[in-house]
Every structure is written in structure tokens, then in C-alpha cells.
GULUM-613670 format. One record per residue: residue in one letter; x, y, z of N, C-alpha, C, O, CB in turn. Coordinates in pm, whole numbers, padded with zeros to 5 digits, always signed. Atoms other than C-alpha are relative to their C-alpha. Glycine has a CB too. Layout:
AXYZXYZXYZXYZXYZ ...
END
This chain:
X+00044-00146-00012+00019-00008+00017+00058+00147-00004+00051+00227-00097-00043+00000+00098 X-00034-00117+00012+00170+00271+00125+00166+00038+00098+00212-00052+00169-00140+00077+00046 X-00130+00076-00094+00546+00383+00307-00087+00061+00134-00206+00086+00150+00213+00073-00027 X+00041-00076-00114+00538+00533+00644-00098+00115+00033-00186+00108+00119+00090+00039+00030 X+00086-00032-00006+00388+00818+00580-00149+00019-00037-00237+00077+00025+00039+00033+00004 X+00141+00051+00031+00093+00714+00384-00139+00126-00035-00259+00121-00012-00038-00092+00146 X+00099-00116-00045-00050+01068+00325-00048+00019-00166+00013-00019-00266+00088+00163+00094 X+00060-00009+00138-00279+01164+00027+00087+00102-00077+00167+00187-00040-00159+00048+00004 X-00101-00099+00081-00140+01321-00265-00096-00010-00144-00082-00088-00238+00197-00069-00017 X+00049-00011+00144-00396+01439-00532-00006+00147-00055-00033+00248+00011-00147-00063-00011 X-00042-00171+00006-00331+01751-00721-00179+00056-00077-00199+00176-00093+00195+00041-00152 X+00098-00002+00056-00692+01728-00884-00026+00066-00153+00035+00161-00202-00063+00045+00089 X+00002-00093+00096-00837+01804-01201+00034-00094-00095-00004-00064-00208+00084+00123+00014 X-00070+00036+00104-00662+01549-01389-00109-00099-00049-00178-00162+00032+00149-00053+00029 X+00076+00115+00071-00860+01324-01646+00056-00098-00018+00178-00111-00021-00046+00019-00111 X-00024+00143+00009-00907+00956-01696-00036-00053-00138-00139-00118-00157-00080-00074+00106 X+00105+00059+00111-00935+00881-02072+00013-00150-00029+00125-00199-00019+00020+00073-00145 X-00020+00117+00029-00997+00544-02161-00086-00015-00105-00191+00044-00131-00012-00084+00101 X+00048+00042+00107-01051+00366-02453-00015-00145-00027+00084-00191-00084+00066+00052-00083 X+00013+00130-00063-01174+00004-02393-00011-00098-00163-00089-00065-00252-00162-00006+00123 X+00017+00061+00104-01120-00258-02670+00122-00078-00031+00076-00176-00091-00038+00086-00093 X-00120+00048-00003-00770-00396-02693+00117+00021+00064+00102+00016+00186+00023+00003-00080 X-00144-00001-00118-00395-00352-02546+00049+00100+00061+00035+00208+00002+00124-00037-00048 X-00015-00147-00039-00271-00103-02336+00131-00028-00037+00195-00130-00013-00037+00066+00157 X-00121-00022+00019+00028+00031-02477+00090+00116+00060+00209+00105+00033+00000+00004-00114 X-00032-00088-00082+00114+00340-02260-00070+00053+00111-00161+00113+00054+00024+00077-00060 X+00032-00071-00083-00001+00475-01976+00045+00115+00067+00156+00088+00113-00016-00057+00051 X-00047-00102-00094+00051+00836-01779-00126+00024+00105-00239+00051+00065+00046+00143-00085 X+00075-00088-00094-00119+00936-01454-00150-00079-00036-00260-00028-00058+00013+00190-00039 X+00167+00086-00017-00402+00652-01470-00058-00006-00175-00128-00096-00222-00152+00130+00129 X+00045+00031+00116-00451+00738-01837+00004-00144-00084+00106-00211-00067+00055+00086-00058 X+00012+00133+00071-00538+00420-02062+00001+00015-00157-00085+00088-00209-00136-00073+00045 X+00020-00077+00144-00464+00447-02441+00051-00156-00040+00152-00222-00021+00111+00176-00056 X+00025+00155+00057-00564+00117-02603-00013-00005-00173-00088+00059-00247-00162-00063+00072 X+00013+00037+00193-00530+00013-02989-00122-00166+00000-00169-00252+00074+00247-00069-00096 X+00099+00149+00026-00748-00255-03154+00061-00143+00054+00180-00172+00063-00021-00030-00181 X-00077+00149-00019-00693-00607-03057-00119-00125-00048-00238-00103-00023+00053-00024+00197 X+00116+00079+00047-00897-00909-03204+00040-00172+00101+00015-00292+00089+00007-00009-00216 X+00008+00146-00112-00809-01157-02916-00108-00008+00080-00153+00095+00130+00117-00011+00113 X+00101+00042-00063-01074-01323-02749-00025-00051+00127+00076-00109+00167-00031-00062-00056 X-00061+00013-00140-01151-01393-02382+00084-00155-00019+00116-00180-00135-00140+00000+00138 X-00039+00132-00013-00999-01763-02302-00091-00070+00043-00179-00012+00107+00100-00020+00071 X+00079+00083-00030-01180-02063-02249-00019+00019+00147+00071+00032+00230+00039-00121-00044 X+00058-00020-00152-01414-02025-01922+00038-00135+00079+00083-00236+00024-00184+00023+00003 X+00037+00123-00048-01435-02270-01671+00145-00022+00095+00171-00130+00148-00038-00119-00132 X-00152+00051-00068-01067-02246-01499+00011+00113+00116-00023+00230+00104+00159+00008-00127 X+00039-00099-00110-01032-02106-01145+00116+00111-00048+00205+00078-00127+00013-00067+00181 X-00109-00062+00000-00817-01804-01138+00047+00026+00167-00030+00027+00263-00024+00127-00091 X-00065+00033-00141-00548-01788-00826+00028+00108-00022+00066+00137-00136+00105-00109+00046 X-00040-00163-00039-00488-01414-00702+00071-00078+00173+00034-00133+00276-00198+00160+00014 X-00130+00025-00149-00158-01465-00459+00000+00130+00041+00031+00216-00041+00192-00052-00035 X+00009-00156-00089-00198-01148-00211+00153-00031+00111+00138-00087+00219-00204+00021+00128 X-00096-00032-00099+00128-01121-00028+00001+00103+00044-00022+00210-00013+00106-00012-00027 X-00013-00174-00113+00172-00866+00258+00090-00024+00113+00119-00119+00186-00172+00060+00097 X-00153-00008-00111+00449-00761+00467-00001+00164+00049+00023+00262-00022+00193-00040-00110 X+00009-00118-00101+00407-00482+00754+00112+00013+00132+00069+00053+00240-00148-00012+00063 X-00054+00025-00106+00678-00520+00980-00006+00043+00147-00089+00134+00158+00081+00012-00033 X+00044-00083-00099+00672-00419+01320+00038+00146+00024-00016+00237+00086+00027-00060+00101 X-00089-00132-00059+00909-00151+01333-00053+00105-00088-00031+00225-00074+00184-00009-00015 X+00080-00105+00137+00706+00007+01017-00116+00045+00059-00176-00026+00141-00055-00085-00160 X+00133-00045-00016+00402+00249+01047-00163-00103-00052-00214-00086-00163+00016+00137-00084 X+00103+00035+00017+00087+00026+01067-00126+00000-00134-00219+00081-00127-00019+00047+00090 X+00093+00015+00097-00123-00071+00735-00105-00076+00012-00110-00169+00093+00049-00034-00092 X+00128+00024-00079-00469-00135+00732+00001-00162-00124-00097-00175-00198-00165+00166-00010 X-00048+00110+00093-00333-00487+00510-00172-00094+00007-00260-00102-00079+00176-00103+00081 X+00136+00047-00029-00632-00693+00702-00145+00059-00040-00240-00014-00068+00001-00001+00125 X+00090-00098+00090-00871-00451+00572-00032-00007-00123-00150-00006-00158+00039+00106-00007 X-00035+00010+00142-00764-00475+00218-00041-00152-00022-00123-00187-00107+00168+00038-00034 X+00042+00142+00062-00789-00843+00211-00183-00086+00032-00243-00184-00013+00132-00108+00079 X+00130+00052-00008-01129-00874+00351-00069+00093-00098-00177+00056-00144-00061-00003+00150 X+00102-00070+00113-01263-00626+00113-00015-00052-00132-00110-00065-00209+00037+00136-00030 X-00024+00102+00161-01120-00807-00185-00103-00095+00018-00211-00089-00041+00170-00102-00026 X+00081+00123-00032-01267-01128-00038-00141+00026-00012-00212-00062-00062+00025-00052+00139 X+00158-00020+00006-01612-00982-00021-00058+00078-00119-00176+00081-00152-00047+00075+00126 X+00086-00023+00177-01627-00803-00391+00007-00090-00036-00090-00118-00106+00045+00088-00126 X+00017+00122+00107-01531-01130-00522-00084-00048+00037-00174-00067-00046+00092-00099-00025 X+00155+00117-00040-01791-01339-00311-00124+00081-00067-00224+00021-00107-00049-00020+00217 X+00173-00068+00101-02073-01042-00490+00022-00023-00113-00071-00009-00192-00053+00178-00011 X-00023-00025+00162-01907-01081-00811-00059-00122-00033-00069-00225+00034+00165+00020-00067 X+00033+00142+00089-02050-01307-01092+00053-00122+00046+00008-00214+00114+00053+00005-00143 X-00066+00116+00000-01787-01515-01117+00087-00015+00138+00211-00015+00140+00082-00005-00128 X-00090-00005-00129-01687-01536-00746+00086-00178+00011+00196-00213+00053-00130+00040+00162 X-00074+00136-00007-01633-01918-00784+00073-00036-00093+00081-00157-00115-00072-00100+00012 X-00078-00012+00102-01416-01858-01053+00156+00024+00027+00240+00013-00062-00057+00099-00074 X-00079-00086-00050-01144-01706-00813+00020-00088+00125-00065-00140+00197-00055+00149+00012 X-00053+00102-00112-00904-01900-00569+00084+00148+00100+00204+00160+00075+00142-00162-00087 X-00108-00088-00063-00767-01565-00306+00107-00076+00094+00069-00149+00185-00073+00110+00088 X-00145+00099-00097-00430-01726-00133+00070+00158+00071+00126+00242+00001+00175-00122-00156 X-00060-00068-00085-00317-01490+00151+00147-00062+00061+00156-00177+00102-00100+00021+00094 X-00139-00006-00066+00042-01482+00276+00038+00113+00060+00044+00212-00012+00100-00024-00085 X-00044-00105-00056+00163-01249+00550+00151+00006+00049+00239-00080+00054-00083+00019+00096 X-00175+00003-00099+00486-01153+00722+00117-00036-00114+00231-00073-00085+00013-00165+00152 X-00128+00052+00119+00687-01225+00371+00130+00043-00023+00178+00151-00060-00034+00021-00126 X-00143-00052+00024+01011-01248+00357+00084-00001-00154+00007-00039-00242+00083-00086+00096 X-00078+00010+00163+01273-01236+00002-00009-00154-00005-00041-00210-00110+00196+00067-00021 X-00055+00153+00029+01340-01599+00060-00159-00063-00019-00163-00165-00087+00111-00087+00157 X+00138+00069+00025+00944-01694+00055-00032+00051-00145-00109-00018-00212-00127+00044+00119 X+00073-00062+00158+00873-01504-00286-00014-00118-00119-00117-00141-00183+00118+00138-00080 X-00020+00083+00089+01020-01781-00511-00084-00147+00064-00138-00211-00026+00164-00003-00028 X+00072+00060-00044+00852-02032-00297-00173-00032-00005-00231-00140-00018+00042+00030+00074 X+00155+00031+00003+00467-01946-00286+00004+00060-00140-00109+00077-00187-00116+00078+00129 X+00045-00006+00154+00538-01839-00667-00037-00139-00064-00135-00159-00136+00121+00061-00091 X-00025+00135+00039+00609-02193-00736-00117-00112+00058-00170-00197-00013+00147-00034+00055 X+00089+00062-00111+00379-02349-00434-00127+00046-00065-00215-00040-00057+00025+00055+00168 X+00179+00002+00036+00032-02178-00607+00005+00034-00089-00103+00079-00126-00113+00073+00063 X+00041-00025+00165+00113-02110-00968-00095+00119-00037-00174+00109-00131-00081-00133-00060 X+00108-00108+00002-00080-01765-00928-00015+00036-00147+00081+00010-00221+00039+00135+00092 X+00029-00071+00086-00260-01589-01224+00063+00160+00031+00140+00221-00043-00144-00020-00013 X-00046-00128-00015-00204-01258-01057+00036+00010+00162-00013-00051+00258-00115+00108-00055 X-00110-00020-00116+00029-01142-00784-00021+00138+00063+00019+00237+00002+00159-00008-00058 X+00018-00116-00091-00067-00877-00518+00041+00007+00109+00004-00060+00205-00101+00029+00020 X-00054-00037-00108+00144-00714-00307-00076+00134+00079-00109+00238+00021+00140+00021-00040 X+00022-00113-00066+00026-00497-00014+00099+00033+00100+00144-00057+00170-00120-00004+00053 X-00115+00029-00092+00288-00350+00196+00068+00176-00030+00009+00264-00093+00119-00169-00062 X-00054-00154-00016+00513-00011+00231+00101-00007-00123+00160-00114-00138+00085+00043+00169 X-00080-00006+00096+00718+00091-00076+00090+00161+00035+00051+00242+00118-00094-00017-00144 X-00048-00125+00005+00984+00392-00135+00039+00083-00115-00015+00039-00217+00086-00006+00064 X+00013-00132+00099+01066+00689-00367+00060-00110-00087-00004-00109-00192+00089+00175+00029 X-00087+00050+00101+01320+00423-00558-00056-00094-00094-00015-00128-00204+00108-00059+00059 X+00111+00108+00052+01026+00177-00625+00050-00129+00087-00003-00237+00063+00004-00033-00192 X-00033+00166-00077+01185-00111-00384-00135+00035+00105-00187+00139+00146+00209-00032+00112 X+00089+00033-00110+00936-00256-00150+00038-00069+00097+00126-00153+00079-00096-00055-00032 X-00060+00034-00146+00981-00341+00208-00083-00158+00023-00204-00183+00030-00052+00145+00142 X+00049+00161-00061+00934-00725+00297+00075-00034+00154+00179+00023+00186+00065-00143-00129 X-00065+00025-00085+00999-00894+00635+00124-00054+00029+00178-00117-00062-00053-00037+00034 X-00125+00044-00014+01313-00979+00793+00023-00104+00097+00135-00147+00126+00074+00101+00026 X-00003+00110-00116+01205-01240+01064+00017+00063+00139-00003-00014+00234+00124-00107-00021 X-00069-00041-00130+01322-01017+01361-00086+00128+00007-00029+00214+00074+00182+00022-00003 X+00114-00138-00005+00997-00709+01324+00106+00135-00082+00070+00252-00096-00052+00057+00222 X-00054-00095+00100+01273-00531+01104-00044-00066-00162-00074-00182-00190+00183+00014+00026 X+00032+00032+00145+01205-00522+00718+00104-00019-00065+00214-00015-00009-00071+00092-00069 X-00148-00017+00080+01442-00555+00408-00034+00025-00098-00126-00050-00130+00100-00104-00016 X+00060-00081+00121+01380-00360+00095+00043-00098-00114+00132-00182-00101+00067+00168-00022 X-00018+00094+00121+01390-00539-00215-00023+00136-00120-00099+00233-00110-00140-00156-00005 X-00027-00073+00092+01485-00365-00536-00124-00001-00131-00227-00065-00114+00138-00046-00034 X+00118-00017+00091+01258-00302-00835+00086-00100-00086+00035-00212-00091-00053+00167-00067 X-00074+00058+00057+01532-00446-01043+00012-00168+00031+00031-00245-00063+00101+00076+00019 X-00005+00116-00084+01539-00773-00810-00139-00079-00016-00159-00200-00026+00030+00045+00152 X+00144+00054+00028+01159-00790-00852-00016-00078-00136-00056-00194-00146-00104+00122-00002 X+00003+00003+00121+01182-00778-01225+00065-00114-00034+00013-00184-00121+00043+00107-00054 X-00075+00127-00001+01440-01057-01202-00077-00121+00011-00070-00213-00071+00092-00001+00106 X+00047+00091-00052+01233-01269-01023-00157-00017-00110-00192-00132-00139-00005+00035+00168 X+00083+00051+00108+00934-01252-01278+00055-00042-00137-00013-00098-00223-00092+00094-00023 X-00047+00029+00112+01160-01290-01540-00012-00142+00016-00075-00202-00071+00127+00057-00032 X+00019+00148+00002+01184-01650-01424-00101-00073+00066-00102-00195+00084+00101-00054+00043 X+00095+00108-00047+00891-01739-01271-00151+00053-00008-00223+00085+00086+00037-00044+00157 X+00076-00053+00043+00631-01630-01475-00092-00063-00102-00152-00003-00192+00053+00087-00025 X+00067+00122+00072+00471-01923-01628-00153+00063-00016-00193+00106-00124+00008-00160+00101 X+00143-00011+00049+00089-01850-01565-00019+00133+00061-00134+00176+00059-00114-00122+00050 X+00046-00174-00044+00127-01460-01401-00054+00076-00121+00013+00104-00220+00146+00104+00055 X+00026-00090+00131-00085-01262-01634-00017+00160+00075-00033+00248-00009-00166-00060-00100 X+00024-00121-00033-00123-00933-01377+00092-00019+00124+00116-00129+00173-00155+00043+00014 X-00075-00032-00129+00087-00813-01085-00044+00136+00074-00014+00243+00021+00157+00010-00034 X+00069-00124-00070-00070-00554-00867+00098+00051+00114+00112-00034+00202-00153-00044+00070 X-00110-00059-00119+00193-00353-00617-00053+00095+00070+00000+00205+00056+00133+00064-00048 X+00088-00060-00044-00056-00208-00418+00116+00096+00124+00103+00085+00246-00131-00112+00047 X-00101-00066-00117+00248+00029-00232+00042+00098-00047+00054+00088-00169+00119-00071+00052 X-00025-00116+00045+00352+00359-00273+00096+00005-00054+00187-00070-00019-00004+00081+00068 X-00108-00038+00062+00575+00511-00515+00128-00118-00067+00250-00127-00079+00048+00088+00103 X-00059+00141+00077+00586+00144-00704+00008+00042-00145+00016-00053-00221-00108-00150+00014 X+00020+00009+00115+00573+00308-01026+00154-00066-00079+00162-00163-00154-00053+00143-00039 X-00134+00084+00058+00959+00240-01117+00023-00172-00024+00089-00234-00108+00109+00036+00102 X+00003+00140-00017+00891-00118-01005-00061-00058-00084-00016-00166-00122-00043-00041+00103 X+00097+00056+00099+00590-00172-01256+00076+00054-00137+00012+00013-00233-00173+00060+00023 X-00026+00000+00124+00787-00052-01552+00113-00063-00003+00162-00050-00116-00002+00116-00058 X-00100+00074+00035+01113-00296-01469-00112-00137+00005-00112-00192-00105+00147+00011+00104 X+00120+00082+00012+00807-00568-01398-00062-00033-00104-00083-00151-00133-00083+00041+00056 X+00081-00014+00147+00627-00491-01719+00073-00061-00137+00016-00101-00239-00022+00167-00033 X-00052+00067+00083+00865-00615-01916-00007-00148-00035+00007-00199-00147+00090+00029+00020 X-00016+00134+00010+00840-00980-01799-00194-00026+00069-00232-00129+00126+00170-00067+00110 X+00139+00048-00041+00446-00970-01707-00110+00091-00121-00082+00205-00159-00032+00048+00194 X+00094-00063+00048+00140-00877-01913-00040+00124+00041-00015+00220-00031-00081-00065+00002 X+00049-00141-00004-00027-00592-01727+00062+00007+00171+00059-00081+00257-00201+00026-00037 X-00026-00011-00173+00108-00457-01379-00077+00155+00026-00100+00248-00052+00211+00003+00056 X+00047-00111-00053-00043-00208-01168+00076+00070+00092+00156-00014+00133-00107-00024+00048 X-00046-00061-00093+00111+00067-00906-00020+00094+00031-00109+00153-00031+00076+00003+00003 X+00014-00147-00042+00126+00360-00751+00110+00076+00020+00210+00052+00088-00066+00014+00113 X-00112-00114+00046+00313+00660-00855+00037+00128+00127+00116+00222+00126-00076+00089-00152 X-00067-00095-00127+00340+00841-00517-00099-00071+00116-00162-00174+00095-00024+00211-00018 X+00060+00051-00126+00178+00797-00141-00147+00018-00067-00199+00087-00155+00038+00092+00159 X+00183-00008+00008-00192+00706-00109-00028-00036+00100+00065-00106+00140-00091-00084-00098 X+00096+00021-00160-00399+00654+00228-00034-00127-00023-00068-00157-00138-00159+00102+00037 X+00066+00149-00043-00497+00294+00337-00154+00000-00081-00173-00077-00175-00025-00016+00202 X+00071+00023+00036-00829+00368+00269-00032+00013-00172-00104-00057-00242-00050+00044+00082 X+00020+00022+00143-00796+00478-00082+00056-00137-00062-00007-00203-00145+00065+00116-00072 X-00079+00124+00050-00567+00191-00158-00075-00140+00060+00008-00231+00068+00169+00011+00058 X+00129+00066-00035-00847-00039-00038-00101-00007-00068-00146-00116-00103-00047+00039+00091 X+00077+00019+00088-01102+00092-00241+00037-00054-00121-00037-00120-00193-00049+00092-00012 X-00030+00029+00160-00903+00042-00548+00018-00133-00034-00034-00183-00134+00126+00065-00052 X+00043+00131+00001-00836-00302-00481-00120-00047-00021-00164-00092-00126+00025-00045+00091 X+00180+00076-00004-01187-00413-00399-00059+00023-00112-00133-00065-00156-00119+00063+00112 X+00095-00071+00113-01326-00201-00696+00105-00116-00158+00059-00178-00253+00031+00258-00001 X-00051+00070+00115-01044-00369-00928-00037-00163-00001-00062-00220-00108+00160+00023+00000 X+00026+00088+00034-01110-00692-00834-00177-00082-00012-00232-00184-00053+00091-00039+00066 X+00173+00042+00061-01488-00689-00840-00019+00003-00106-00095-00088-00140-00116+00075+00030 X-00014-00020+00084-01444-00574-01149+00061-00082-00113+00031-00060-00231+00027+00076+00027 X-00051+00132+00050-01247-00883-01275-00127-00105+00041-00174-00172-00051+00159-00043+00079 X+00117+00078+00001-01543-01080-01108-00110+00013-00073-00195-00076-00080-00040-00002+00098 X+00099-00006+00097-01758-00951-01338+00033+00025-00181-00024+00077-00277-00082+00112+00059 X-00025+00003+00158-01572-01001-01648+00040+00118-00067+00023+00139-00187-00118-00039-00071 X-00030-00101+00063-01452-00712-01703+00144+00006-00037+00219-00022+00057-00041+00101+00067 X-00188+00019+00056-01069-00699-01895+00028+00100+00094-00034+00188+00153+00070+00048-00195 X-00077-00096-00076-00806-00563-01731+00013+00119+00042+00037+00167+00153+00067+00004-00025 X-00014-00212+00022-00801-00178-01833-00119+00000+00043-00112+00067+00147+00019+00109-00184 X+00083-00038-00046-01150-00187-01763-00003-00002+00143-00039+00102+00199-00078-00047-00054 X-00005+00006-00135-01115-00298-01413+00087+00087+00045+00050+00136+00152+00027-00118+00047 X-00066-00094-00064-00845-00070-01349-00071+00132-00032-00106+00179+00076+00142-00004-00037 X+00091-00104+00045-01037+00232-01509-00144+00001+00112-00166+00105+00174-00042-00039-00174 X+00087-00009-00110-01348+00137-01271+00057+00044+00123+00023+00144+00186-00058-00117+00020 X-00050-00023-00131-01125+00097-00976+00094+00160+00012+00155+00186+00115+00097-00141+00035 X-00040-00112-00046-00993+00452-01020-00146+00080-00009-00173+00143+00093+00129+00058-00082 X+00149-00052+00012-01358+00588-01120-00040+00018+00144-00059+00120+00212-00108-00108-00081 X+00072+00030-00166-01478+00421-00777+00083+00109+00101+00022+00148+00200+00037-00199+00072 X-00037-00085-00090-01215+00666-00610-00027+00115+00015+00003+00178+00117+00088+00003+00005 X+00037-00125+00015-01349+00960-00725-00157+00009+00048-00206+00105+00106+00028+00041-00146 X+00140+00021-00056-01724+00813-00662+00006+00032+00172-00089+00081+00232-00052-00170-00036 X+00026+00021-00134-01663+00799-00315+00089+00143+00082+00089+00160+00204+00059-00170+00043 X-00090-00097-00050-01419+01124-00277+00079+00009+00066+00068+00079+00166-00027+00062+00033 X-00076+00057-00060-01119+00989-00188+00117+00059-00083+00126+00050-00205-00026-00143+00015 X-00086-00014+00079-00806+01139-00250+00115-00114-00094+00135-00232-00066+00048+00077+00073 X-00110+00098+00064-00521+01001-00519-00050-00082-00112-00015-00195-00146+00057-00101+00105 X+00045+00060+00157-00722+00956-00850+00110+00003-00081+00120-00106-00139-00115+00087-00083 X-00129-00018+00092-00400+01050-01052+00110-00104+00068+00218-00116+00010+00061+00177+00000 X-00123+00106-00044-00188+00777-00837+00017-00104-00062+00130-00123-00108-00005-00054+00124 X+00000+00120+00067-00269+00458-00988+00058+00019-00115+00058+00132-00164-00119-00055-00016 X-00048-00037+00118-00082+00370-01310-00007-00163-00029+00004-00245+00061+00151+00095-00007 X+00032+00129+00085-00136+00054-01523+00088+00005-00136+00061+00091-00220-00169-00007-00040 X-00081+00006+00114+00138-00039-01794-00039-00171-00053-00073-00275+00004+00179+00038+00046 X+00023+00171+00075+00104-00339-02059+00132-00049-00073+00234+00019-00061-00137-00005-00141 X-00089+00056+00081+00324-00517-02262-00104-00020-00148-00194-00103-00151+00067-00147+00078 X+00036+00054+00095+00219-00488-02638-00080-00122-00038-00045-00233+00002+00078-00002-00034 X+00082+00138+00018-00029-00734-02756-00052-00133+00080-00071-00252+00058+00059-00050-00074 X+00049+00114-00133-00144-00881-02432-00149+00012-00006-00207+00120-00013+00059+00046+00180 X+00103+00024-00035-00461-01023-02398-00079+00082+00134-00035+00069+00249+00019-00122+00008 X+00004-00036-00076-00668-00819-02220-00130-00041+00113-00172+00032+00202+00026+00098-00045 X+00082+00057-00067-00927-01054-02074+00051-00109+00068+00136-00180+00013-00095-00026-00068 X-00088+00087-00155-00826-01273-01744-00125-00128-00020-00222-00105+00052-00009+00122+00229 X+00049+00098-00005-01009-01582-01814+00072-00115+00000+00012-00222+00009-00071+00003-00071 X-00115+00142+00011-00673-01836-01835+00004-00031+00148-00034+00031+00247+00188+00036-00070 X-00024+00087-00086-00586-02071-01618+00026-00107+00000+00015-00150-00115-00054-00004+00051 X-00030+00114+00014-00486-02397-01537-00067-00082+00151-00056-00055+00271+00161+00000-00029 X+00116+00036-00126-00743-02626-01337-00040+00082+00069-00122+00054+00157+00029-00082+00099 
END
């Protein structure tokens, strides 16, 4: 979600131009630029695994990670395709856990909730109450060797824009935050994003709806979420195995 400051950052007045119907090629401050695509949804009937990785070391500012997980669970349960999703939550995640969980669960969506800093690093647990920073480059290396099934990575952490640019070379869609965002706004964004996916919206549509919900609820930070994608990525999320 955020760094210790977790301060609202909304300059106001920014427009979100969304054109749905194909692959996202470039984004700036939440804008979605889409070109035409002839790709169709992949076969239905396969469960989509969402792996939620959380870290909030004891010596860092408290984040509402439990509330975020609860809201995501609730929104998915209320969605049309509620039986198509498996939400797997892992807390106090350490660097050594990352490959273990990716290999063990073979997720289609990887969702990280925790602290980030202005360099694009994310903070994981160190097992002693302290934290350990993992660089954007290291995360990109991780997803370059462990992305067999991964379609989407969501970094619900402040200042994760640098990380999503690096990871975006290896994963179809990556969502991140370009600045600090409040706990409440981060939770609203995440819950709305997964709700839209549960109603069979495309990944760009789900992102757009999550940004719109921040405005509907009058929450600061509508210009903060960012979505990047590889050219020709299939926007439909019905892929999976078993």
C-alpha cells in the first residue's frame, strides 16, 4: 500500500481517458491508451488464482492490510464469477518466501500490499520485526524466471511506479502507485479492481473502474494508480490451469 507517511496526494483535475477494446500500450497518470485487438477471452471454467503477499514489519507504520484482504474477499464473493477465483493470502512475507509461494501456488495474479519507497523498492519482512528492502530490479528478475502463469501483478504500495516499469517487461499487465496513497484509498482501489474482474471486465476496464471508484467516494489519489502492459497482451482474464 504505502510508505510510513501514507499521506494523500491528489493534485485534482486530472482526466482519465479510457478507450476499451484492446491492449494497453502506454499509460500516464492513470490514462489508458488502447489499440484494437482481435484476441478473444480464453476458455472459461478455469479458476483464477490470486496470490496476495503482504508485509508490514513491526518497526514500520501500521497498514490496513487485513481490511484490504477482507474487502477484496467480499467484493469477489459478491461478483458474478465468485466461484472462478481462489484468493490465497500470505502474511509477513520475507524475500526467501517469494519463489516458494510463486512455485507453490502458480498464481495468475500476484498482489503485493505493504510499504514502498521513492526508488521503487518494496519492503518485506526480515523475521526479526525489522524489514528488508527488495529493489525493483530484483523484482523484475524474479518475474522473469517465475512468470509461467502470471498475467497481472498489482503493487499496492507507494512509489511503485519504477517497479512496475521494470516488471512490465516480463508480465502482461502491472498495476502500481506513483506516489503515497492513503490506506482507505488503496483498499477502495483494490476491492473495486477485483470486483470488476469478478464481473468479467477486461483488465484495463477493471483498472478504469477502480480509479473511477476513488472519485465516486470522494477519496484523494485518483491520479496515483498506474497501469502498464506489454504490446498485444490479451486484456481478458479468463486464463488459468485447473
